[in-house]
N, C-alpha and C positions, 0 to 999 in steps of 0.2 A: 368510751376511751378514744374515739376518733377525734375528739375535740382538741386533744393535746397536740397532735402533729400539725393540725391546721393552725392552731395558735402559734406554734413554733415558727411555722412558715411566715405568717403575717408579721410576727414580731421581728423575725430576721430581715424581712423586706424593709421594715421601718428602721431597724438598727443600721443596716447598710446605707439607706438613704441619708440618715442623720450623719453617719460617718463621712460620707462623701460631701455632705454640706458643711463639715467642719465641727460637728458636735460629737466628739468622741465619748463624752460622758454617758450619753444615751446608749451608745454601742456597748460600753463596758457594763452598764446596768443590765441591759437585756442579756448579754452573755452570762453574767453572774446569775441572773434569774433562771436562765435555761439550765445551767449547771446544777443549781439548787433543786430545781424541779425534777431533773433527771435522777438525782440522788434519791429524792423522796419517792419517786415512782419505783425505783429499784428496791428501796427499803420495804415499801408496802407490798410489792409483789413477792418478796422473799417471805414476809410475814404471812401472807395469804397462802402461799405454798406450804408453809409449815403447818398451818391450821388444817389445810386439806389433807395432808399426810396423817395428822393425828386423828382426824375423823375417820379416815379410811381404815385405820387400825383398830377401831372400836368393834367389839363383838356385840351382837344383839341390836344393832341400830338398823331400823327399817329404812331402806333407801328408795322404796317405791313411793307412790302417791296415795296418801290416805284418802284424798278426795276421789280419786279414780276408783279405788277399791269400794268405797261406801256408796257413792252416787251412781257410778256407771255399772260396776259389777254387782251392786246391791248385796254386798257381803259385809258383815260386821267383823269378820275374822281377818285381821291384818297380818298376823304373824303365822 
């Protein structure tokens, strides 16, 4: 997720450079792309949070590591 802020910064530098060079079309395009990307990130973050909430409300779901139980603790009993 660290790539998005870096990309926003680099795109912003390019957009401002083009704006000062007289190319306002690039500036508008980058601005619109940043708005669309921000909306998409917010949308997917809300969707992920809803899924996390619905999983946390399930009963009988094992939240531990089956690999840890079987290979490290050497037990077949998970629940």
